[in-house]
N, C-alpha and C positions, 0 to 999 in steps of 0.2 A: 428639585425637578431636574436640574442640569446634571446633578450627580447620578441620578437614576438613569437618565438617558445615556450618559457616558458609560455606565456599567453595562447597559443592555447592548450598546454598540461595540464595546471593548471586548466582551467575552468571545464572540465569534472570531474576532481578529486574533486573539490570543490562541484559540484552538487552531486556527489556520497556521499560525507561526510554529506551533508545536508539530503539526502534521507535516509542514513543509520541511522542518528540520529533520524529522525522521525520514522523509522521502529522499533527502540528500545522501544518506548513508545506509544503503541497503546491506543486509546481512546475507552472505552467500550460503545457500543451503548445502549442507553436507549430508550424505546418506546416514540415516539413523538419528538425525537431530530430533529432539523432543520439541514439538510445537504446541503452543497454547493459543489456538485460534478460536475466538468466540464469534467473530463476524468479519466477513471479507468486505472490504470497501471497494477495491478495484483490482483488476488484473490487466496489465499492459504488456503488449508484445508488439513492437513496432514493425517487425519484419513481415512482409506479405508474400514471401516465396515459400514453397513447400520444403521445409527443412526444420531441423531442431535448432532453436536459438534461445538466447536468454529472455526471460520474462520476469516482470516484477509484480509481486502481489502485495498490496497494502491491506493490512488487517488490524483488527482490535483484539487484544487478548482479554482474558477473563477479569483482569484488573482495570480494564478500560484504557490501557496504553496503546498507542498506535505504533505499528512496526512495518517495515518494508523488507520483504524477503525476495532475493533474486535466485532463480532456479532455471534449469533447462527444460524446455517444453517444445513439443512438436507444434508447428504453426497450424492454425485452423484452416489455412489454405489447402493442406494436404487432404482434409476430409471432403473437399469439393471435387476431387478427381474421380 
């Protein structure tokens, strides 16, 4: 019983550790890069001014691995003008 409970609680913690490790080392996008994006988890862009600034996209590829990609993007604030 204790072993089952430990396994059930440990699995999400292991996934979080893998995801946070991937989040610490983003790959910088280069024009023409081949991307294998199966599902987007999140897109973060902390800048709130109207400009082009770095954004980070966390995604899962077709093999189920989590990756973080850094790229330049126009902030959403520009579309409110």
